[in-house]
Every structure is written in C-alpha cells, then in structure tokens.
C-alpha positions, 0 to 999 in steps of 0.5 A: 500499499502506498504511503499516501493511501495508508495515511488516508486509510488511517485518518478515515479509521481515526475519524470513525473511532472519534465519531463512535466515541462522540456518539457514545458520549452524547448518548450518555449525556443527552435527554434529547437525541444525537443522530449520526446516520448518513441520511440524517446528516445529509438532510442537515447538510444544506440550508436555502443557500447554494452550499452543502457541508456534511455534518459529523452528526445532528443533535436534537436537544430538549433543554439548555442542559442538552446544549451545554453537554453537546458543547462540552462533549464536542470540545473534548472531541475537537468538533465544532458546533453549529446552532440551527433553527428552521434551516432557512438561511440563504448564505450557509449560516446553519451548516458546517462540518461539526455537530449541527444542533437543531433547536426547532425539534424540541427546544421551542417553548415559551418560557415567560410571557408578560401580557401587561408589559408586552414582553416574552421569553422563548427558547430559540427553536420557537417558530415566529408564527407559533409565537404570534398565534399565541399572543394575538388574543391579547392584542400583541404581536412580534413585529419583525416578520420575515417572509419565512415567518411560518417556519423561521425560529426566534433563535435563527432570527436573532442569529441573523438580525432579521428584519422583515417587511415592516422594519420601516415602522418597527425596526430590526431584530436588534431593535426588538430583543431585550435580553439573550441567555446563552452558553459560552463555547465550553457550556458555561451559561451567561445572560446579556441585557441592558446595562448602565445606571449601576446595572451591569447587563450581565448575569452569570460568572465573573468571567462573563462580566469580564468578557462584557467589559472587554467588549465595551472597551474594545468598542470605545477604543474604535469609536471613531472607526465605527462612526466612519465605517459603519453604513448609515442605513437601517439594514446593516447586519454585517460583521459584529454590532460593536456600534451597539456598545458605544451607547450610553446604556448599551444592551449587551445582547445586541452584540450577540444579535446578528452573530450567527452563532459564532460567539455563543449558543443561545438558550433563551431570547427575551423580546419586546412585543408591539400592539397589533394595529386594528386595521391595515390597508394596502395600495398596489402601485403600478409602474411601467418600468423598474427605474420608475418604481425605484425613483418613486419609492422615497416619495412613497416612503415620505407618506409614512407607510408601514411597508413598501415592497417590490414585486418585479416583472419576473414574479408577475410573469412566473407567478401567473403560471403558478395556480396558487398565485394566478388568481391573486395576481389577476385581482391586484393588477390592471393592464400589464405593469412592469412591476408593483410596489405594495404599500401598506398603512396600518393603525387604529382609525380605518377612515384615516387609513383610507385617506392615506390611500387617497394620498398615495394615489395623489402622490403617484399622480404627481409623479406621472402615474395617475390611476395607478393604485389598486386599493386592497382594504379587505383583510382576506385579499390583503392576506392573499397579496402578502402570500404572493410577496412572501413567496417571491423568492420561491416563485423565482426559484420555480424557473425550470432548468439548472440556471436559477436565481442565486443568492450571494448579493441578496440583500445589499442596502443603499440610501433611498436617494441612491436606489435607482442609480444603484439598481441600474448599475447592478443591472449593468454588471449583470449584463456585462457578465451575460446574465440578468437579475430578479428583484423584489422585497424591501424598497422601503428601506433600500434593501432590494433582494436581487439574484443573478441567474446562474448555473452553479453546476458550471465553473464558468458561472461560478467565476461570474458569481465571484466577479459579480460579488466583487463589483457589487461590493464596490458599488455598495461602498460607492453608494454608502450602503451595506453589503449585508442588509438582513440575511447575514454574512454566512459563507456568501458574504463573510469575505466581504466584511473587510472590504466594507468595514476596513482592516482595523474593524475587521481585526476588532471583529476577530478580537470579539470572536476570540474573546468569546470562542478562543478555540474557534468551535462555534460555527467557524468560517463565518463572519471572521476568518471566512470560508471562500464563497466560491469554494466549489467543494462547499457547494451543493452541486460540487464539480463532480456532481452527477445524477447516476440513478435510476438508470431508467425512470418509470414515469415521464419527467421531461417537463422538468428536464428529467427526474434529477432536475425535478428533485433538484427543484427543491431550494430548501427554503422550507415552505413545507415546514409551515405548521398552519395554513394550507395542507403541506406537509401533514406528516411533518406537522404530526412528527416535527421530523425533518425526515417527514418533510417535503424538503427532507425527502427531496434532499434525501432523494437528491443525495441518493440519486447522485451517489452521495449516500452510497451506490444502492441508497435510492432503493435502500430501507433508509430511503423507504423509511424516509418516504413512508409517511408521505401520504401523497396528498399532492399539497406540495404540488400546489403549495411549494412554489418551486413545484416539487411534486413529492407524490409523483416522486414517491410513485417513481421511488416505490417502482424501483424499491419494489423491483428490488425488494418485492411487493408486500401482500397489503400492496398486492391486495389493494393494488389489484382491488379493481380486478377483483372488486366484482367478485368481492362484491358477490362475497360481500356478506362473507368478507364484511365479517372481518369487522364483526369479529376481532379475531378476523381483524387481528388476523388481517393485521398479522397477515396483510398489515391492515390495522385491527383498529380500523374498519374496512370499507363494506363491500356491497352490490356495485353501481350498475350503469343503465343503458346500452353502450354509447358511440362517439358519434352520439356526441353532439359537441355541445356542453350537455354531453357527459361521460360519468366515470364510475371509480372503483371505490364509489362503484363498490362501496358507495353506489348511492353517490353515483346514483345521486350524480345521475339524478343531479346531472339529469336534473341539470339537463345533461346527456349521459353517455355510457362508455364501456371497455372495448374488451370485456366488461370489467369497469374502467379504472384510473389505475390509482391503486397500482400507482399508490404502491409504485406498480407503474406497469400495471397502472400504465396498462390500466391507463391505456385501457381507460384512455382507449375507451374515453378518448373518442368521446373526449375528442368529440367534445364530451366532458369526462366527469368523476366523483372521487378526486384521487381517481378523476384527477389522475387523468389530469396528472399521472396519465400524462406521466404514464402515457405522455403525448397528445392523447393523454393531454386531450383526455386531461383537458376534458376531465372534470370533477362533478363540482367543477362541471356544475360550478362552471356551467352555473356561472356561465348560465348554461344550466339551472338546478331546481334546488329547494330551500334548506332552512338555514341548515349548516354544512361543514366542508372538508376538502380532499387534498387533491381537490386543494392541489388542483384548485377545485375547492372553490368549485365545491364551495360554489355549488354548495352555496348555490343551495338556497338556505344552506350555511356553508362553513369551510374547515381549514384542514390539512390532510384528513390522514386516511390518504387512500390505504395509508390510514389502514396500515398497522404501522401508520394508523397512529400517524393517520389519526394524529393528522386528523386531530390537527384540525379536522376532528376538533372542528367537527367535534364543534359541529351540531349533531344535525349539521351536514358534514361534506367530504368528497373523498372516499378516504376522508369520509371513512376517516370521519366515520372511523374517528368520530362516528359521524356520517360525511357525504359527498357534495353530490348527495347534498345536491340530490337531497335538495332537488325540488321533487318533480310533480 
C-alpha cells in the first residue's frame, strides 16, 4: 500500500473511532437525541443557500443542559458546533462540518410571557408564527416578520438580525431583543441585557462580566472607526454589532444579535412585543418600468407607510403560471405593469387609513402615474397579496433548468436617494457578465433582494458569481450602503466584511470572536476568518456532481428536464415546514421530523440519486423509511412554489424499491382491487365479517398489515350503469354531453353517490353517455391503486385501457366527469406521466370533477338546478387534498352555496390522514389519526349533531366515520337531497 493511501486509510479509521466515541458520549449525556446516520446528516447538510457541508452528526436537544453537554462533549472531541433553527438561511449560516444542533424539534417553548408589559421569553427553536398565534388574543404581536415567518425560528432570527417587511415602522431584530441567555463555547451559561445606571447587563459568572467589559472597551477604543465605517442605513447586519456598545446604556445582548452562532449558543431570547394595529390597508402601485418604481419609492416612503415592497416583472410573469398565485395576481393588477410596489398603512383609525390611500394615489399622480393604485382594503385580499410577496423567492426559483436565481448579493442596502442609480448599475454588471437579475422585497429601506441567474453546476458561472460579488461590493461602498442588509454574512458574504468595514474593524471583529470562542469551535468560517464563497467543494452541486440513478425512470419527467432536475427543484427554503395554513406537509406537522418533510425527502432523494449516500441508496430501507409517511396528498404540488411534486416522486421511488425488494401482500391486495372488486362484491356478506369479529381483524393485521383498529370499507352490490353502450358519434359537441366515470371505490362501496350524480346531472339537463371497455366488461379504472404502491407497469396498462375507451368521446367534445378526486384527477396528472403525448393531454383537458362541471356551467348560465330551500341548515366542508392541489375547492364551495338556505362553513384543514390505504396500515394508523386531530376532528367535534358534514373523498369520509362516528357525504348527495321533487 502506498504511503499516502495508508495515511488516508488511517485518517478515515481515526475519524470513525472519534465519531463512535462522540456518539457514545452524547448518548450518555443527552435527554434529547444525537444522530449520526448518513441520511440524517445529509438532510442537515444544506440550508436555502447554494452550499452543502456534511455534518459529523445532528443533535436534537430538549433543554439548555443538552446544549451545554453537546458543547462540552464536542470540545473534548475537537468538533465544531453549529446552532440551527428552521434551516432557511440563504448564505450557509446553519451548516458546517461539526455537530449541527437543531433547536426547532424540541427546544421551542415559551418560557415567560408578560401580557401587561408586552414582553416574552422563548427558547430559540420557537417558530415566529407559533409565537404570534399565541399572543394575538391579547392584542400583541412580534413585529419583525420575515417572509419565512411560518417556519423561521426566533433563535435563527436573532442570529441573523432578521428584519422583515415592516422594519420601516418597527425596526430590526436588534431593535426588539431585550435580553439573550446563552452558553459560552465550553457550556458555561450567561445572560446579556441592558446595562448602565449601576446595572451591569450581565448575569452569570465573573468571567462573563469580564468578557462584557472587554467588549465595551474594545468598542470605545474603535469609536471613531465605527462612526466612519459603519453604514448609515437601517439594514446593516454585517460583521459584529460593536456600534451597539458605544451607547450610553448599551444592551449587551445586541452584540450577540446578528452573530450567527459564532460567539455563543443561545438558550433563551427575551423580546419586546408591539400592539397589533386594528386595521391595515394596502395600495398596489403600478409602474411601467423598474427605474420609475425605484425613483418613486422615496416619495411613497415620505407618506409614512408601514411597508413598501417590490414585486418585479419576473414574479408577475412566473407567478401567473403558478395556480396558487394566479388568481391573486389577476385581482391586484390592471393592464400589464412592469412591476408593483405594495404599500401598506396600518393603525387604529380605518377612515384615516383610507385617506392615506387617497394620498398615495395623489402622490403617484404627481409623479406621472395617475390611476395607478389598486386599493386592497379587505383583510382576506391583503392576506392573499402578502402570500404572493412572501413567496417571491420561491416563485423565482420555480424557473425550470439548472440556471436559477442565486443568492450571494441578496440584500445589499443603499440609501433611498441612491436606489435607482444603484439598481441600474447592478443591472449593468449583470449584463456585462451575460446574465440578468430578479428583484423583489424591501424598497422602503433600500434593501432590494436581487439574484443573478446562474448555473452553479458550471465553473464558468461560478467565476461570474465571484466577479459580480466583487463589483457589487464596490458599488455598495460607492453608494454608502451595506453589503449585508438582513440575511447575514454566512459563507456568501463573510469575505466581504473586510472590504466594507476596513482592516482595523475586521481585526476588532476577530478580537470579539476570540474573546468569546478562543478555540474557534462555534460555527467557524463565518463573519471572521471566512471560508471562500466560491469554494466549489462547499457547494451543493460540487464539480463532480452527477445524477447516476435510476438508470431508467418509470414515469415521464421531461417537463422538468428529467427526474434529477425535478428533485433539484427543491431550494430548501422550507415552505413545507409551515405548521398551519394550507395542507403541506401533514406528516411533518405530526412528527416535527425533518425526515417527514417535503424538503427532507427531496434532499434525501437528491443525495441518493447522485451517489452521495452510497451506490444502492435509492432503493435502501433508509430511503423507504424516509418516504413511508408521505401520504401523497399532492399539497406540495400546489403549495411549494418551486413545484416539487413529492407524490409523483414517491410513485417513481416505489417502482424501483419494489423492483428490488418485492411487493408486500397489503400492496398486492389493494393494488389489484379493481380486478377482483366484482367478485368481492358477490362475497360481500362473507368478507364484511372481518369487522364483526376481532379475531378476523387481528388476522388481517398479522397477515396483511391492515390495522385491527380500523374498520374496512363494506363490500356491497356495485353500481350498475343503465343503458346500452354509447358511440362517439352520439356526441353532439355541446356542453350537455357527459361521460360519468364510475371509480372503483364509489362503484363498490358507495353506489348511492353515483346514483345521486345521475339524478343531479339529469336534472341539470345533461346527456349521459355510457362508455364501456372495448374488451370485457370490467369497469374502467384510473389505476390509482397500482400507482399508490409504485406498480407503474400495471397502472400504465390500466391507463391505456381507460384512455382507449374515453378518448373518442373526449375528442368529440364530451366532458369526462368523476366523483372521487384522487381517481378523476389522475387523468389530469399521472396519465400524462404514464402515457405522455397528445392523447393523454386531450383526455386531461376534458376531465372534470362533478363540482367543477356544475360550478362552471352555473356561472356561465348554461344550466339551472331546481334546488329547494334548506332552512338555514349548516354544512361543514372538508376538502380532499387533491381537490386543494388542483384548485377545485372553490368549485365545491360554489355549488354548495348555490343551495338556498344552506350555511356553508369551510374547515381549514390539512390532510384528513386516511390518504387512500395509508390510514389502514398497522404501522401508520397512529400517524393517520394524529393528522386528523390537527384540525379536522376538533372542528367537527364543535359541529351540531344535525349539521351536514361534506367530504368528497372516499378516504376522508371513512376517516370521519372511523374517528368520530359521524356520517360525511359527497357534495352530490347534498345536491340530490336538495332537488325540488318533480310533480
């Protein structure tokens, strides 16, 4: 063996011994967990930046004592420690080669709340939205609200000195932090707060007091340099906050704010709260050019708004193609503006705020833009607009292909009087290097988020990144701005601390670091003595990155540029980590585990298909466990603005996994259900005994993995279509031609739904065409049961059979109407991936859910339903996940509200938890029920006993029946029951 090879092998063995000792020591000391498996480490190797550094291990602490133990054990083993919140940073702050400490999993409690004083102390892992939800009832909120408020943590916000859209009124994180309790590099606790008037501002040991005194002396010794070098803009988070220590009464905690975990490990943060304004109003200002918007910003700011946020042309164009945002953008835009400025006013006097909107309109007219303001006064509309603004980054990251908007000059801030010239100059830099940029965010404070479009897989574009960074840094200094405005330094910008602050202050920053962390154990390489921002060994896409598996895909991924490109669409921004609102990611909401998250699954897939987790990682048991709790709800398909479709990726994964490991009995039984449904119906009295005798239920769990705690759907005499088979020539081509598609579930278990549909469609005047398979009499099927277990070949054969039968009618103009969302919407989704081409696209165009059909034709005045008054009866509507994913919930509401006297209440719920066969599994039944308990079951427990419960999904209805003993009905049953009897 060569000497070099032997040395390398010995180093690897030494590292393995160290890791084993580290894991053992942590296991002995922690209440929480420490994980060292490759999949977990891979999920924590990235944030929302371009970087990826594989950690030695991941710690999930439950207490400050756990973090102290982590620090001491790590020091004994010479391992760095990186504190982490939501992992949404855009510059590589919470990643590193040591131990990553995830505070969000367990270390997230409210420790003290004073509703009278308006202060709160929290653990660093608490998500901002959770905090604001708790204190809202008392009229308080924490006003530093980044666009990631649904998933960012207070500790991460303090670490980055976050700002948010309303900093014009409320300031930055630094302005709202009262105190921080933390641990020094060796685990010794201390606290920093306001000092002066005989108050030291320090709690803890004499060592902490001495450290604080040295920091204050250091700051005063550099007072002149601080005055000369620190940018005079609100958005300035680069370096360390030595300027905070030259005040007459410095708050020592402000030195830790923005320090990115490089000085201490935060264990508690005390915050100053603000009163919630009674009202907010918004004016959406339209501009014909980007420069016009930049020149006008300072005049709008002079009107004293709370926020002025830019939405640029890239967002308008890309957002119009994203179903989640299309309606909102159409609502707030008039004509074809180049960009928008969202201007918010807030206060307790609504009439005064409406006058502010008139002043805004006058201001726009005075500067050459009359009638260019769309007023948004209604809270619900404002919420939708803010959701678009908060998703700007992800909307821009939805660009297909390897070239993406890249964060590294993301949030430079300049004085407003220079904003137009600065943005022009940066645009010229982009043009010089053959690219263009995307702009959005905080025009109000001169902190526009800008990302040049580059391909980080290409060395040439990496060189462009370095050149653009250096040239932009020069521009920022020329315009007396800040190179790092709100997202911190991290890996992307720490190199540029010295060019902005100068050598003298940079050496002072190094003194700060050495005073707190003399062994450089806390998040090394950030802020001082930085890593190189263009070191490709630190990139997510390293020079040798390549997708190596699978060799051949089961589904067509050409829309994304291949399966690898589809997986890589995840930019790690973490929208899927939100804990309320929308539907994703239901399994994460139950477990809180990064593994059970769209982002976590996408990262695992990316690492597996590129060989970074081993040659067989894609079909490994570890990957199976990663995908197990994905319920294929498709919420990510709609709510992830970058378009990550984990449900479809799970189908692809299961195809390859079962090809290697074989198919379990449960999957074979459920997958083949359409084949044996007719026979099972005849044996219904016998098969249904399973739920009457516990011994049979227990046997089904032992043999097939079907939970004995669950009832199964009851086999019944199936729906029988009436009449002779139709012919495509019978289709006249007008709106009345309908093919009613009877899915397996409604045919076999709830035929009354299909019978009700026939009556409702007939009452509306439609012509029903009976379509049967070309060969044999087995009913048509969408193939959903096979897809759910990755049996793509069987699903493709079924899709081909169904497509052959329905295509002639679709081509003739008939609409294909279905009741079960998961089945009918397969025609609009998976069919296109199973059978790509014009035929499947034609069927997809003609396939509609019955509520979509009725809502469309009612709105167009083509039909009328004879419906009787319901006397004010209340209906609680729960949406099927696929209805939400395909934007069909509005149609369900429309047809229900068409019923006279029916009081419709929409339940804000995520997945019901049944999710096809998921809820029946012995291993998943507990998670299934926990999903239902998040919002659906609590809402229905509040419903009156005579209220209707409406749910269009077969699984949803069964979950409600199993969990609450209530009957839920399909919307078509409600309509059928309300039909006026014919005389």
